[in-house]
Biopython code that builds the backbone (N, CA, C, O; Angstrom):
import numpy as np
from Bio.PDB.StructureBuilder import StructureBuilder

atoms = [
    (1, "MET", "N", (148.025, 259.907, 126.313)),
    (1, "MET", "CA", (147.018, 260.469, 125.838)),
    (1, "MET", "C", (145.897, 260.142, 126.322)),
    (1, "MET", "O", (145.386, 259.032, 126.471)),
    (2, "PRO", "N", (145.458, 261.384, 126.615)),
    (2, "PRO", "CA", (144.086, 262.136, 127.416)),
    (2, "PRO", "C", (142.902, 261.290, 126.288)),
    (2, "PRO", "O", (143.579, 261.037, 125.292)),
    (3, "ASP", "N", (142.153, 261.020, 126.165)),
    (3, "ASP", "CA", (140.843, 261.593, 125.632)),
    (3, "ASP", "C", (140.474, 262.520, 124.722)),
    (3, "ASP", "O", (140.613, 263.685, 125.096)),
    (4, "LYS", "N", (140.114, 262.374, 123.812)),
    (4, "LYS", "CA", (140.316, 263.459, 122.911)),
    (4, "LYS", "C", (138.459, 263.750, 122.506)),
    (4, "LYS", "O", (137.519, 262.966, 122.381)),
    (5, "MET", "N", (138.583, 265.403, 122.388)),
    (5, "MET", "CA", (136.851, 265.161, 121.927)),
    (5, "MET", "C", (136.516, 265.383, 121.008)),
    (5, "MET", "O", (137.067, 266.409, 120.610)),
    (6, "LEU", "N", (135.602, 264.845, 120.071)),
    (6, "LEU", "CA", (135.693, 264.869, 118.148)),
    (6, "LEU", "C", (134.231, 265.379, 118.470)),
    (6, "LEU", "O", (133.425, 265.477, 119.395)),
    (7, "VAL", "N", (134.453, 265.729, 116.668)),
    (7, "VAL", "CA", (132.654, 265.884, 116.560)),
    (7, "VAL", "C", (132.388, 265.408, 115.468)),
    (7, "VAL", "O", (133.189, 265.024, 114.615)),
    (8, "CYS", "N", (131.019, 265.403, 115.422)),
    (8, "CYS", "CA", (131.175, 264.497, 113.852)),
    (8, "CYS", "C", (130.327, 264.576, 113.376)),
    (8, "CYS", "O", (129.217, 264.779, 113.870)),
    (9, "LYS", "N", (130.683, 264.400, 111.984)),
    (9, "LYS", "CA", (130.888, 264.956, 110.915)),
    (9, "LYS", "C", (129.275, 265.153, 110.073)),
    (9, "LYS", "O", (128.775, 266.116, 109.491)),
    (10, "ASP", "N", (128.905, 264.082, 110.277)),
    (10, "ASP", "CA", (126.903, 263.599, 109.703)),
    (10, "ASP", "C", (126.215, 264.221, 110.764)),
    (10, "ASP", "O", (125.577, 265.221, 110.433)),
    (11, "CYS", "N", (126.162, 263.776, 112.377)),
    (11, "CYS", "CA", (125.379, 263.837, 113.077)),
    (11, "CYS", "C", (125.625, 265.423, 114.028)),
    (11, "CYS", "O", (124.846, 266.255, 114.495)),
    (12, "GLY", "N", (126.970, 265.292, 113.996)),
    (12, "GLY", "CA", (127.266, 266.888, 114.624)),
    (12, "GLY", "C", (127.521, 266.675, 116.319)),
    (12, "GLY", "O", (127.922, 267.649, 116.956)),
    (13, "ALA", "N", (127.271, 265.342, 117.037)),
    (13, "ALA", "CA", (127.728, 265.166, 118.326)),
    (13, "ALA", "C", (129.145, 265.118, 118.533)),
    (13, "ALA", "O", (130.089, 265.313, 117.766)),
    (14, "GLU", "N", (129.075, 264.799, 119.794)),
    (14, "GLU", "CA", (130.491, 265.599, 120.188)),
    (14, "GLU", "C", (130.801, 263.795, 121.243)),
    (14, "GLU", "O", (130.025, 263.250, 122.029)),
    (15, "PHE", "N", (132.638, 263.203, 120.659)),
    (15, "PHE", "CA", (132.476, 262.187, 121.105)),
    (15, "PHE", "C", (133.777, 262.309, 121.338)),
    (15, "PHE", "O", (134.596, 263.092, 120.857)),
    (16, "ALA", "N", (133.945, 261.037, 122.517)),
    (16, "ALA", "CA", (135.184, 261.062, 122.925)),
    (16, "ALA", "C", (136.033, 260.326, 121.511)),
    (16, "ALA", "O", (135.442, 260.088, 120.457)),
    (17, "PHE", "N", (137.094, 260.115, 121.674)),
    (17, "PHE", "CA", (138.111, 259.503, 120.988)),
    (17, "PHE", "C", (139.339, 259.255, 121.942)),
    (17, "PHE", "O", (140.289, 259.992, 122.207)),
    (18, "THR", "N", (138.965, 257.749, 122.457)),
    (18, "THR", "CA", (139.370, 257.537, 124.196)),
    (18, "THR", "C", (141.004, 256.827, 123.291)),
    (18, "THR", "O", (141.329, 256.687, 122.112)),
    (19, "GLU", "N", (141.683, 256.532, 124.673)),
    (19, "GLU", "CA", (143.300, 256.735, 124.640)),
    (19, "GLU", "C", (142.813, 255.386, 124.291)),
    (19, "GLU", "O", (143.900, 255.040, 123.829)),
    (20, "GLY", "N", (141.983, 254.205, 124.108)),
    (20, "GLY", "CA", (142.402, 253.095, 123.704)),
    (20, "GLY", "C", (142.432, 253.022, 121.827)),
    (20, "GLY", "O", (143.215, 252.481, 121.046)),
    (21, "GLU", "N", (141.317, 253.757, 121.649)),
    (21, "GLU", "CA", (140.891, 254.005, 120.121)),
    (21, "GLU", "C", (142.303, 254.652, 119.717)),
    (21, "GLU", "O", (143.075, 253.908, 119.112)),
    (22, "GLN", "N", (142.829, 256.320, 120.064)),
    (22, "GLN", "CA", (143.840, 256.076, 119.842)),
    (22, "GLN", "C", (145.422, 255.117, 119.810)),
    (22, "GLN", "O", (146.386, 255.202, 119.048)),
    (23, "ALA", "N", (145.222, 254.458, 120.679)),
    (23, "ALA", "CA", (146.483, 253.508, 120.879)),
    (23, "ALA", "C", (146.182, 252.260, 119.580)),
    (23, "ALA", "O", (147.113, 251.835, 118.896)),
    (24, "PHE", "N", (145.108, 251.908, 119.445)),
    (24, "PHE", "CA", (144.702, 251.080, 118.228)),
    (24, "PHE", "C", (145.070, 251.401, 116.414)),
    (24, "PHE", "O", (145.858, 251.018, 115.549)),
    (25, "TYR", "N", (143.878, 252.381, 116.587)),
    (25, "TYR", "CA", (144.253, 253.677, 115.141)),
    (25, "TYR", "C", (146.427, 254.025, 115.084)),
    (25, "TYR", "O", (146.990, 253.943, 113.992)),
    (26, "LYS", "N", (147.149, 254.324, 116.214)),
    (26, "LYS", "CA", (147.663, 254.234, 115.929)),
    (26, "LYS", "C", (149.142, 252.885, 115.143)),
    (26, "LYS", "O", (149.875, 252.957, 114.157)),
    (27, "GLU", "N", (148.919, 251.656, 116.410)),
    (27, "GLU", "CA", (149.067, 250.657, 115.819)),
    (27, "GLU", "C", (148.352, 249.633, 114.621)),
    (27, "GLU", "O", (148.612, 248.436, 114.496)),
    (28, "LYS", "N", (147.621, 250.229, 113.983)),
    (28, "LYS", "CA", (147.427, 250.100, 112.373)),
    (28, "LYS", "C", (147.290, 250.882, 111.805)),
    (28, "LYS", "O", (146.350, 250.973, 111.014)),
    (29, "GLY", "N", (148.403, 251.989, 112.023)),
    (29, "GLY", "CA", (149.033, 252.901, 111.162)),
    (29, "GLY", "C", (147.502, 254.118, 110.482)),
    (29, "GLY", "O", (147.302, 254.710, 109.421)),
    (30, "PHE", "N", (146.944, 254.021, 111.449)),
    (30, "PHE", "CA", (146.042, 254.951, 110.587)),
    (30, "PHE", "C", (146.504, 256.528, 111.276)),
    (30, "PHE", "O", (146.887, 256.923, 112.378)),
    (31, "GLU", "N", (146.172, 257.248, 109.697)),
    (31, "GLU", "CA", (146.989, 258.571, 110.396)),
    (31, "GLU", "C", (145.570, 259.565, 110.649)),
    (31, "GLU", "O", (145.873, 260.503, 111.386)),
    (32, "ASN", "N", (144.535, 259.593, 110.353)),
    (32, "ASN", "CA", (143.672, 260.081, 110.219)),
    (32, "ASN", "C", (142.695, 259.775, 111.827)),
    (32, "ASN", "O", (142.542, 258.613, 112.201)),
    (33, "GLU", "N", (142.182, 260.801, 112.538)),
    (33, "GLU", "CA", (140.830, 260.920, 114.135)),
    (33, "GLU", "C", (140.076, 259.994, 113.548)),
    (33, "GLU", "O", (140.586, 259.247, 112.713)),
    (34, "PRO", "N", (138.845, 259.901, 113.864)),
    (34, "PRO", "CA", (137.798, 259.222, 113.510)),
    (34, "PRO", "C", (137.251, 260.994, 113.478)),
    (34, "PRO", "O", (137.478, 261.921, 114.256)),
    (35, "VAL", "N", (136.327, 260.894, 112.001)),
    (35, "VAL", "CA", (135.178, 261.523, 111.684)),
    (35, "VAL", "C", (133.919, 261.739, 112.301)),
    (35, "VAL", "O", (133.597, 262.919, 112.434)),
    (36, "ARG", "N", (133.187, 260.929, 112.682)),
    (36, "ARG", "CA", (131.770, 260.064, 113.375)),
    (36, "ARG", "C", (131.638, 259.218, 114.325)),
    (36, "ARG", "O", (132.228, 258.206, 114.702)),
    (37, "CYS", "N", (130.485, 260.006, 114.737)),
    (37, "CYS", "CA", (130.791, 258.829, 116.466)),
    (37, "CYS", "C", (130.709, 257.606, 115.907)),
    (37, "CYS", "O", (131.100, 257.343, 114.770)),
    (38, "PRO", "N", (130.072, 256.632, 116.878)),
    (38, "PRO", "CA", (130.679, 255.525, 117.091)),
    (38, "PRO", "C", (128.970, 255.246, 116.218)),
    (38, "PRO", "O", (128.883, 254.611, 115.167)),
    (39, "ASP", "N", (127.972, 255.765, 116.813)),
    (39, "ASP", "CA", (126.465, 255.524, 116.025)),
    (39, "ASP", "C", (126.158, 255.986, 114.865)),
    (39, "ASP", "O", (125.138, 255.435, 114.450)),
    (40, "CYS", "N", (126.813, 257.172, 113.755)),
    (40, "CYS", "CA", (127.205, 257.258, 112.611)),
    (40, "CYS", "C", (127.800, 255.920, 111.669)),
    (40, "CYS", "O", (127.549, 255.268, 110.655)),
    (41, "ARG", "N", (128.669, 256.021, 112.677)),
    (41, "ARG", "CA", (130.297, 254.495, 112.068)),
    (41, "ARG", "C", (129.205, 253.396, 111.662)),
    (41, "ARG", "O", (128.953, 252.843, 110.591)),
    (42, "ARG", "N", (128.582, 253.287, 113.129)),
    (42, "ARG", "CA", (128.110, 251.682, 112.601)),
    (42, "ARG", "C", (126.743, 251.529, 111.178)),
    (42, "ARG", "O", (126.362, 250.525, 110.577)),
    (43, "ALA", "N", (126.224, 253.285, 111.024)),
    (43, "ALA", "CA", (124.994, 253.308, 110.805)),
    (43, "ALA", "C", (125.894, 253.521, 108.893)),
    (43, "ALA", "O", (125.740, 253.037, 107.771)),
    (44, "ARG", "N", (126.359, 254.045, 109.241)),
    (44, "ARG", "CA", (126.988, 253.647, 107.566)),
    (44, "ARG", "C", (127.293, 252.499, 107.431)),
    (44, "ARG", "O", (126.769, 251.843, 106.531)),
    (45, "LYS", "N", (128.105, 252.010, 108.179)),
    (45, "LYS", "CA", (128.414, 250.432, 107.936)),
    (45, "LYS", "C", (127.284, 249.607, 107.387)),
    (45, "LYS", "O", (127.229, 249.292, 106.199)),
    (46, "ASN", "N", (126.371, 249.259, 108.295)),
    (46, "ASN", "CA", (125.313, 248.559, 107.870)),
    (46, "ASN", "C", (124.789, 249.245, 106.764)),
    (46, "ASN", "O", (124.039, 248.535, 106.094)),
    (47, "ALA", "N", (124.978, 250.733, 106.227)),
    (47, "ALA", "CA", (123.822, 251.160, 105.002)),
    (47, "ALA", "C", (125.345, 250.480, 104.221)),
    (47, "ALA", "O", (124.790, 249.495, 103.735)),
    (48, "ARG", "N", (126.040, 250.408, 104.013)),
    (48, "ARG", "CA", (127.115, 249.896, 102.958)),
    (48, "ARG", "C", (126.691, 248.187, 102.749)),
    (48, "ARG", "O", (126.479, 247.644, 101.665)),
    (49, "ARG", "N", (126.632, 247.471, 104.248)),
    (49, "ARG", "CA", (126.059, 246.244, 103.640)),
    (49, "ARG", "C", (124.775, 245.779, 103.333)),
    (49, "ARG", "O", (124.417, 244.615, 103.150)),
    (50, "GLN", "N", (124.083, 246.869, 103.294)),
    (50, "GLN", "CA", (122.168, 246.499, 102.495)),
    (50, "GLN", "C", (122.995, 246.501, 101.059)),
    (50, "GLN", "O", (123.001, 245.467, 100.393)),
    (51, "GLN", "N", (123.437, 247.248, 100.767)),
    (51, "GLN", "CA", (123.587, 247.659, 98.887)),
    (51, "GLN", "C", (124.101, 246.356, 98.181)),
    (51, "GLN", "O", (124.286, 246.345, 96.964)),
]
sb = StructureBuilder()
sb.init_structure("model")
sb.init_model(0)
sb.init_chain("A")
sb.init_seg("    ")
for serial, (resi, resn, name, xyz) in enumerate(atoms, 1):
    if name == "N":
        sb.init_residue(resn, " ", resi, " ")
    sb.init_atom(name, np.array(xyz, "f"), 0.0, 1.0, " ", f" {name:<3s}", serial, name[0])
structure = sb.get_structure()
């Protein structure tokens, strides 16, 4: 599985969905690819924690 380039739905930046991340998603049974870049995922997670 080669790295896949995806586009973040929040900021529009292109980011790599690495081979390791793809294996992790498959192992966990996740069917969808990530839609946010790591920075936006982190920001969203932090925002939810503060509510």
